[in-house]
PABAZA-405850 format. One line per field, with one value per residue (C-alpha): residue number from 1; residue in one letter; x, z, y negated. Coordinates in Angstrom, 3 decimals, padded with zeros to 6 digits. Layout:
<atoms>
resi <- [NUM:...]
resn <- [A:...]
X <- [X:...]
Z <- [Z:...]
Y <- [Y:...]
</atoms>
This chain:
<atoms>
resi <- [1:2:3:4:5:6:7:8:9:10:11:12:13:14:15:16:17:18:19:20:21:22:23:24:25:26:27:28:29:30:31:32:33:34:35:36:37:38:39:40:41:42:43:44:45:46:47:48:49:50:51:52:53:54:55:56:57:58:59:60:61:62:63:64:65:66:67:68:69:70:71:72:73:74:75:76:77:78:79:80:81:82:83:84:85:86:87:88:89:90:91:92:93:94:95:96:97:98:99:100:101:102:103:104:105:106:107:108:109:110:111:112:113:114:115:116:117:118:119:120:121:122:123:124:125:126:127:128:129:130:131:132:133:134:135:136:137:138:139:140:141:142:143:144:145:146:147:148:149:150:151:152:153:154:155:156:157:158:159:160:161:162:163:164:165:166:167:168:169:170:171:172:173:174:175:176:177:178:179:180:181:182:183:184:185:186:187:188:189:190:191:192:193:194:195:196:197:198:199:200:201:202:203:204:205:206:207:208:209:210:211:212:213:214:215:216:217:218:219:220:221:222:223:224:225:226:227:228:229:230:231:232:233:234:235:236:237:238:239:240:241:242:243:244:245:246:247:248:249:250:251:252:253:254:255:256:257:258:259:260:261:262:263:264:265:266:267:268:269:270:271:272:273:274:275:276:277:278:279:280:281:282:283:284:285:286:287:288:289:290:291:292:293:294:295:296:297:298:299:300:301:302:303:304:305:306:307:308:309:310:311:312:313:314:315:316:317:318:319:320:321:322:323:324:325:326:327:328:329:330:331:332:333:334:335:336:337:338:339:340:341:342:343:344:345:346:347:348:349:350:351:352:353:354:355:356:357:358:359:360:361:362:363:364:365:366:367:368:369:370:371:372:373:374:375:376:377:378:379:380:381:382:383:384:385:386:387:388:389:390:391:392:393:394:395:396:397:398:399:400:401:402:403:404:405:406:407:408:409:410:411:412:413:414:415:416:417:418:419:420:421:422:423:424:425:426:427:428:429:430:431:432:433:434:435:436:437:438:439:440]
resn <- [M:K:I:K:K:E:L:V:M:P:Y:L:A:F:I:F:L:K:T:I:V:A:A:A:I:V:S:G:F:F:L:I:E:C:K:R:S:T:A:S:E:D:Q:T:I:A:I:T:N:A:N:I:F:D:G:E:E:L:I:Q:A:R:T:V:V:I:K:G:N:Q:V:Q:S:I:G:G:N:I:P:E:G:A:K:I:L:D:A:K:G:G:M:L:L:P:G:L:I:D:S:H:V:H:T:D:I:D:G:L:R:D:A:L:L:F:G:V:T:T:E:L:E:M:T:G:Q:W:M:F:W:E:R:W:Q:I:A:N:R:N:D:I:A:D:M:R:S:A:G:M:G:I:T:P:P:G:G:H:P:T:Q:Y:I:Q:L:S:S:N:W:F:L:K:L:F:Y:R:Y:P:F:V:S:T:P:E:E:A:I:Q:F:V:D:K:Q:V:K:E:G:S:D:F:I:K:I:I:I:E:D:G:N:T:V:G:T:P:G:L:P:V:L:D:D:A:T:L:V:A:S:V:N:E:A:H:H:L:G:K:M:A:I:A:H:V:T:S:V:Q:G:G:R:R:A:I:S:A:G:V:D:G:L:A:H:L:F:F:D:E:K:P:D:K:E:L:I:S:S:I:R:V:S:G:A:F:V:V:P:T:L:T:T:L:S:T:A:F:G:N:S:P:L:T:L:V:A:D:K:R:V:S:S:K:L:S:K:E:W:L:E:A:L:S:K:N:M:N:V:Y:P:K:G:K:L:E:D:S:F:E:S:V:M:A:L:H:K:A:G:V:D:I:L:A:G:S:D:V:S:E:P:I:A:D:L:G:G:L:A:H:G:A:S:L:H:H:E:L:Q:L:L:V:A:A:G:F:K:P:I:E:A:L:R:A:A:T:S:V:P:A:R:R:F:S:L:N:D:R:G:R:I:F:P:G:A:R:A:D:L:L:L:V:D:G:D:P:L:R:N:I:S:D:T:L:S:I:R:A:V:W:R:A:G:V:Q:Q]
X <- [-020.549:-021.961:-025.565:-027.895:-029.330:-032.821:-031.742:-033.024:-033.738:-037.424:-037.940:-036.298:-038.564:-041.582:-040.484:-040.155:-043.538:-045.251:-043.666:-043.984:-047.641:-048.685:-050.867:-052.556:-053.260:-054.651:-057.020:-058.031:-058.156:-061.653:-062.859:-061.725:-064.531:-063.100:-064.571:-064.642:-063.590:-067.006:-068.244:-071.683:-071.592:-074.644:-073.131:-072.300:-070.443:-069.779:-066.962:-067.633:-065.884:-062.469:-059.082:-057.953:-054.338:-054.605:-051.168:-049.421:-051.011:-053.639:-056.531:-059.405:-062.244:-063.733:-065.780:-064.893:-067.596:-066.963:-069.113:-068.467:-064.711:-063.697:-063.542:-066.427:-065.863:-064.014:-065.963:-069.227:-072.694:-073.388:-075.418:-078.908:-079.089:-075.381:-074.323:-072.733:-069.583:-068.649:-064.862:-065.267:-062.089:-059.991:-057.602:-058.365:-055.330:-054.701:-054.084:-050.422:-047.904:-045.039:-042.333:-040.242:-041.674:-041.473:-045.020:-047.743:-051.518:-051.307:-048.871:-051.233:-054.061:-052.041:-050.863:-054.434:-055.256:-052.763:-054.050:-051.340:-053.446:-050.562:-047.358:-044.494:-042.610:-038.916:-038.339:-040.845:-042.755:-046.526:-048.785:-051.899:-054.307:-052.568:-052.802:-056.477:-057.060:-055.303:-057.506:-060.751:-060.550:-061.147:-059.760:-056.111:-053.852:-053.053:-049.575:-046.978:-043.944:-040.484:-040.632:-037.260:-034.172:-031.137:-028.027:-024.922:-024.180:-023.675:-024.711:-026.917:-029.341:-028.455:-025.773:-028.608:-030.034:-027.770:-028.103:-031.841:-033.646:-036.018:-034.932:-036.925:-035.159:-031.728:-032.296:-034.505:-034.717:-032.466:-032.238:-032.323:-028.793:-027.495:-023.866:-023.634:-025.254:-027.046:-028.476:-029.510:-031.478:-033.212:-033.952:-035.481:-037.595:-038.859:-039.677:-041.676:-043.569:-044.471:-045.929:-043.128:-044.084:-040.446:-037.027:-034.868:-031.075:-028.956:-025.569:-024.364:-020.871:-022.048:-019.836:-022.803:-024.932:-022.398:-021.255:-018.340:-016.885:-020.080:-019.882:-021.444:-022.714:-020.054:-020.603:-021.556:-024.256:-025.499:-025.822:-027.482:-030.066:-030.883:-031.007:-033.306:-035.664:-035.856:-036.249:-039.342:-040.699:-039.912:-038.008:-034.759:-034.305:-031.071:-030.487:-027.450:-026.111:-022.711:-021.531:-019.598:-022.733:-024.636:-022.082:-022.212:-026.000:-026.265:-023.564:-025.555:-028.641:-030.991:-034.217:-034.075:-032.108:-033.963:-031.965:-029.793:-026.060:-024.853:-021.229:-020.223:-021.820:-022.072:-019.830:-021.104:-020.167:-022.394:-025.285:-024.963:-024.841:-028.007:-029.766:-028.677:-029.668:-033.210:-033.095:-035.130:-034.056:-036.065:-033.900:-035.689:-034.585:-036.643:-034.443:-031.246:-032.289:-032.860:-029.691:-027.806:-029.263:-032.217:-035.586:-038.701:-039.990:-042.041:-043.898:-044.454:-045.848:-048.259:-051.791:-052.631:-050.072:-050.272:-054.064:-053.771:-050.897:-050.726:-048.519:-046.077:-045.709:-045.421:-042.618:-040.785:-041.359:-039.812:-036.516:-033.766:-031.431:-028.189:-026.193:-024.281:-023.942:-021.231:-023.732:-025.217:-028.771:-027.721:-025.335:-028.171:-030.359:-027.629:-027.317:-031.030:-031.349:-028.428:-030.173:-033.505:-032.037:-030.334:-033.738:-033.624:-037.049:-037.266:-039.870:-041.038:-040.466:-039.932:-038.390:-040.727:-041.070:-042.197:-042.299:-038.876:-037.237:-033.780:-035.317:-037.075:-037.999:-040.464:-044.154:-046.403:-048.253:-046.939:-043.374:-044.375:-045.737:-042.410:-040.603:-042.586:-041.569:-037.902:-038.018:-039.326:-036.657:-034.097:-035.344:-038.241:-041.267:-044.298:-045.905:-042.758:-042.801:-046.466:-045.714:-043.013:-045.742:-048.423:-047.941:-044.202:-044.240:-047.434:-045.688:-042.434:-044.155:-046.771:-049.633:-051.711:-054.984:-053.772:-051.430:-053.509:-057.129:-058.716:-061.942:-061.617:-058.943:-059.289:-060.930:-058.011:-058.328:-057.252:-059.074:-057.159:-057.861:-055.496:-053.200:-050.239:-049.040:-048.138:-047.558:-046.572:-047.457:-051.122:-051.076:-051.534:-054.762:-056.768:-060.528:-061.354:-059.708:-061.177:-059.815:-061.266:-064.286:-064.966:-064.627:-062.753]
Z <- [-118.446:-121.104:-120.444:-123.411:-124.131:-123.297:-119.735:-118.033:-114.358:-113.540:-111.626:-114.314:-116.914:-114.766:-114.226:-117.976:-118.677:-116.042:-117.343:-121.104:-121.006:-118.186:-120.327:-121.965:-118.613:-117.146:-120.070:-120.150:-116.424:-116.065:-118.695:-116.674:-115.144:-111.671:-109.354:-105.966:-102.755:-101.264:-099.911:-098.535:-094.786:-094.540:-096.660:-094.519:-095.835:-093.813:-095.041:-093.526:-093.324:-093.808:-092.407:-091.200:-091.161:-089.334:-090.357:-087.449:-086.790:-087.987:-085.643:-084.490:-085.694:-089.063:-089.883:-090.687:-091.012:-093.150:-092.731:-095.143:-095.585:-092.281:-090.575:-088.104:-086.244:-086.224:-085.188:-083.306:-084.765:-088.337:-088.486:-089.874:-093.528:-094.161:-097.582:-097.096:-098.915:-098.209:-098.270:-098.414:-096.439:-098.316:-096.510:-095.762:-095.395:-095.022:-098.333:-099.266:-099.065:-101.572:-099.729:-102.750:-106.091:-108.677:-109.838:-111.631:-111.906:-114.242:-111.885:-108.973:-110.978:-111.836:-108.234:-106.967:-109.342:-107.349:-103.920:-103.361:-101.808:-100.927:-102.790:-101.176:-103.797:-103.227:-105.719:-107.921:-108.538:-108.208:-109.651:-107.871:-110.263:-109.686:-105.923:-106.362:-108.218:-105.543:-102.890:-104.854:-106.899:-105.567:-108.573:-107.879:-104.914:-102.320:-102.370:-100.206:-101.797:-100.929:-103.658:-105.318:-103.977:-102.699:-104.867:-105.673:-109.078:-111.578:-109.011:-109.401:-111.160:-113.476:-115.303:-117.348:-118.688:-121.715:-122.415:-122.690:-126.003:-124.621:-126.278:-123.844:-120.900:-122.440:-123.545:-120.901:-117.675:-114.821:-111.815:-108.514:-107.184:-103.653:-103.058:-099.470:-096.072:-096.473:-099.828:-098.362:-095.611:-098.150:-100.397:-097.579:-096.514:-100.079:-100.460:-097.241:-098.181:-101.496:-099.743:-099.352:-096.816:-096.134:-097.490:-099.840:-099.862:-102.583:-101.738:-104.960:-106.489:-109.517:-109.048:-108.773:-111.497:-114.330:-114.049:-111.576:-110.373:-109.714:-107.256:-103.876:-101.117:-098.561:-094.919:-093.829:-096.504:-095.805:-092.079:-092.691:-094.916:-092.273:-089.444:-091.308:-092.224:-088.564:-087.525:-089.734:-088.409:-091.507:-091.922:-093.890:-096.148:-098.020:-101.391:-100.967:-102.998:-101.360:-097.900:-097.672:-098.540:-095.914:-093.254:-094.168:-094.132:-090.729:-089.274:-090.494:-088.620:-091.424:-090.575:-093.347:-096.288:-099.592:-101.004:-099.755:-100.336:-102.729:-103.631:-100.698:-097.727:-094.564:-091.620:-088.078:-087.167:-089.885:-089.051:-085.396:-086.166:-088.260:-085.491:-082.798:-084.928:-085.324:-089.094:-091.390:-094.694:-097.904:-099.686:-103.087:-103.864:-107.058:-108.358:-107.200:-108.989:-112.305:-111.836:-111.547:-114.884:-113.747:-115.509:-113.480:-116.174:-113.713:-112.774:-116.428:-117.147:-114.200:-115.527:-112.285:-113.371:-117.161:-117.148:-115.358:-117.268:-120.660:-123.415:-122.831:-119.156:-119.823:-122.291:-119.782:-116.985:-119.092:-119.435:-116.951:-116.315:-116.027:-114.830:-112.160:-113.509:-111.018:-108.196:-106.651:-105.378:-102.844:-101.272:-101.000:-099.419:-096.839:-096.152:-095.701:-093.401:-091.282:-090.845:-090.135:-087.517:-085.865:-085.374:-088.158:-089.611:-093.215:-095.472:-098.772:-101.754:-105.459:-106.927:-109.900:-112.200:-115.829:-118.676:-120.243:-121.479:-120.177:-116.768:-117.070:-114.615:-112.708:-112.844:-110.472:-108.061:-109.448:-108.335:-104.712:-104.781:-106.332:-103.500:-100.978:-102.792:-102.761:-099.059:-098.388:-100.674:-098.596:-095.426:-094.139:-092.859:-095.003:-092.068:-091.683:-095.368:-095.119:-092.152:-094.273:-096.706:-094.154:-090.481:-090.529:-093.224:-091.728:-088.372:-089.766:-091.996:-089.359:-091.558:-088.482:-090.315:-092.457:-092.618:-090.015:-089.670:-086.572:-085.736:-087.066:-089.620:-093.172:-095.107:-097.428:-097.740:-099.907:-100.156:-101.692:-102.267:-100.692:-097.714:-098.203:-094.686:-096.153:-099.803:-100.257:-103.960:-102.960:-102.471:-106.242:-106.111:-105.696:-105.378:-104.161:-103.290:-101.276:-101.326:-098.491:-098.337:-102.071:-103.743:-107.030]
Y <- [-062.862:-065.159:-066.076:-066.367:-069.766:-068.528:-067.713:-070.839:-070.663:-070.205:-073.395:-075.563:-074.058:-074.782:-078.369:-078.797:-077.282:-079.359:-082.546:-082.153:-081.175:-083.483:-085.720:-082.772:-081.152:-084.340:-084.804:-081.165:-080.649:-081.993:-079.548:-076.529:-074.549:-074.084:-071.538:-073.208:-071.504:-072.002:-068.729:-069.480:-070.033:-067.776:-064.997:-061.980:-058.937:-055.789:-053.555:-050.147:-046.753:-048.361:-047.466:-050.879:-052.028:-055.334:-056.609:-054.941:-051.561:-049.089:-049.821:-047.606:-049.837:-048.930:-052.021:-055.632:-058.278:-061.359:-064.441:-067.280:-067.621:-066.019:-062.673:-062.730:-059.479:-056.173:-053.089:-053.383:-053.779:-054.815:-058.044:-057.764:-058.701:-058.182:-056.947:-053.511:-052.448:-048.827:-048.442:-044.651:-044.068:-046.588:-048.884:-052.532:-054.787:-058.516:-060.267:-059.916:-062.764:-063.054:-064.994:-065.980:-067.086:-069.864:-070.208:-072.138:-071.874:-068.879:-067.169:-067.733:-066.193:-063.084:-062.759:-062.613:-059.755:-057.699:-058.697:-061.311:-064.037:-066.397:-067.219:-069.142:-071.133:-071.687:-074.521:-076.282:-079.470:-079.734:-082.403:-083.631:-081.914:-078.576:-078.932:-079.849:-076.587:-074.553:-076.135:-075.791:-072.616:-069.126:-067.234:-068.071:-067.355:-069.978:-071.527:-073.279:-074.942:-076.226:-078.843:-079.409:-077.660:-079.568:-079.174:-081.295:-082.902:-080.105:-077.499:-074.468:-074.185:-077.072:-075.076:-073.619:-076.872:-077.210:-073.494:-073.920:-073.905:-076.555:-079.796:-081.934:-080.316:-080.864:-084.447:-085.986:-084.013:-085.152:-082.893:-084.834:-084.317:-084.902:-085.948:-087.175:-086.631:-089.963:-088.920:-085.568:-087.282:-089.525:-086.541:-084.491:-087.470:-087.882:-084.196:-084.138:-087.297:-085.668:-082.631:-080.082:-077.444:-076.505:-077.464:-075.389:-075.816:-074.215:-072.672:-071.060:-071.073:-069.107:-066.052:-063.686:-065.291:-065.349:-068.978:-069.128:-072.402:-074.319:-077.228:-076.502:-078.799:-079.695:-078.809:-082.324:-082.618:-079.102:-079.782:-083.157:-081.469:-078.865:-081.385:-083.778:-080.956:-079.990:-083.627:-083.787:-080.515:-078.461:-075.210:-075.219:-072.194:-071.500:-069.876:-067.635:-064.723:-064.290:-063.360:-066.629:-068.576:-066.635:-067.519:-071.215:-071.260:-069.617:-071.877:-074.892:-073.696:-072.654:-070.871:-068.300:-066.915:-066.841:-063.925:-061.112:-061.677:-059.008:-059.713:-057.530:-055.857:-057.964:-057.169:-056.710:-060.289:-061.790:-059.482:-060.421:-064.151:-063.896:-062.002:-064.443:-067.445:-066.104:-066.610:-064.379:-062.852:-062.485:-059.878:-059.987:-056.444:-056.587:-059.402:-057.752:-054.571:-056.316:-058.406:-055.117:-053.987:-051.875:-052.100:-051.135:-048.789:-046.736:-049.907:-050.804:-047.344:-047.488:-048.114:-049.896:-052.498:-052.529:-052.888:-056.239:-057.851:-059.545:-058.166:-061.007:-060.169:-056.437:-057.056:-059.227:-056.714:-053.950:-055.866:-056.675:-059.621:-057.636:-060.671:-058.733:-055.180:-054.238:-054.558:-051.441:-051.297:-048.672:-051.201:-053.715:-051.045:-050.459:-054.207:-054.824:-051.818:-053.007:-056.355:-054.683:-052.345:-055.320:-056.950:-059.541:-060.356:-059.139:-060.766:-059.291:-061.563:-061.031:-064.248:-063.864:-066.858:-066.723:-064.167:-064.644:-061.451:-062.387:-063.036:-059.702:-057.011:-059.192:-060.135:-062.079:-059.829:-056.563:-057.271:-057.718:-054.161:-053.124:-054.930:-052.889:-049.711:-050.751:-051.595:-048.082:-046.632:-048.544:-046.866:-048.955:-047.104:-047.948:-049.769:-051.898:-052.768:-053.783:-056.020:-057.689:-058.773:-059.702:-060.540:-061.269:-064.007:-065.411:-065.738:-067.143:-069.708:-070.607:-069.426:-068.794:-068.126:-065.215:-062.229:-060.380:-059.300:-060.819:-062.663:-066.193:-065.346:-066.549:-063.716:-062.965:-059.200:-056.295:-052.956:-050.061:-046.386:-043.909:-044.422:-046.804:-045.927:-042.555:-043.479:-047.111:-046.960:-046.763:-050.547:-050.685:-048.655:-051.833:-051.621:-055.140:-058.449:-061.315:-064.853:-066.958:-064.646:-064.636:-061.249:-061.338]
</atoms>
C-alpha cells in the first residue's frame, strides 16, 4: 500500500521539530512561566468519602491524606488544619501510566489533562531544557524515554524520511544506524550516557506497515544490543509487529514487546516462550485498531474528550491510519487474551505521537482511556485493565514511587465520578488530577 508523503513516523517528526527549532526554544525557554512541582511541605489535603482503587484492589479505607508531594496516610484520622476535598463517592486512582508514546512538552501537557501522570516514550530525543521543564513543572506529565531506537542502515522507521514533506528532515537529518554487534554496543553505551531510561530495539521488515523488504538487524547485533543494555542495568524493549519478529525478540532475551504482533495469531509455543521469558507486552490496541482502518468516532464525540483537545487534535483523532486494512481487531483481542490468560504481564500503551491526519485515531491522554476500553472489549475485567495502566507498568519499569496509592508514594492521583470497576469509560469522568501533590 502506498503511503502518503505526510505519513512520517512520529518519532522522526519529533526529532525534526526538536532540531529545527532548537535555537528558538533555547532563547524562548527562559521566558516560559513554568509552574514548579513544589507543593508546600506543610500543605495537607484530605480526600474524603472516596472509593479507593490503590492500583491493585478496591480497598476499604475511604480517605487519603496528601502532605506536600506524597501520600501521607490512607484511612485513619484527618490531620488538624487539612484542606478537605469531598469525593462524594467518586473513585480515587493512582495517576495513569501510558507505556508507549512518542511525546514532547505539549504532549505531556495534554496527557496530564486526562489523568495520565507518566508517559513512557519508546523512541525520541530530549534536549536539556526539555528535561529541565519535566523536572520543574507541575502542569505536564512526568516522562521516561528510551532515547533513539536501534535499527540497521535503511531500517524502520527511516523509510519515511524521503516521503516526508519536511525538507530539513530529508536534506539534513541522519538517523543513527547500527550495522554490527560492536556498533550496537557503542550505540547502547551512548544512549545510556545521554540519559536513556531503557533501550529500544527495532525489529521490523515493513510487511505490516506498508513498506515490505526493509533491512532488519541480524541476530548477532540484536543479541549484542540486548546484552549491553542488561550489562548497563537497562531493560531492552523490542518493536515488533510480526510473529517472526516476536520470536526473534524473545529468543534474544528482551524484557518487553512494544507492540502486539498482528500479521497472524501466535501459536501456543510462542505464548509459552513469552511467559517463560518473563517479558511483558504493550499491545497498543488503539494503534492496531487505527492501522486496521477503524476511527474512534465514539471517543471523538465524547464531550469528556472533545472539551480537552484542540481542533487540530480532534481532527487527527477522527481519522485512521489504515495501513493494514486486512487486519482484524477481533484477532488481536484473541491474541492479547491468550497472552493474558497465560500469565504474561500486559501494559496499557497507546503509541500516540503528534496530530497528523494520516497518523490519526490517537491523541495524548485520551487514547490511553481508549486503550483501557479496548482491553475490556477484548475480555479483561475492568480492574485488570486499570492495573495495566497503574501498578503493572510501575512494577515492570521500576517506578517504585507511583502506580499505587500507599503511604510515601508520590501523590500522582486521579479522581473520577462514577465507578470504572463497573464501567471502564468512567475513567474519563475526571473531577481532579494531582501531579506530585499539586492539583491541576
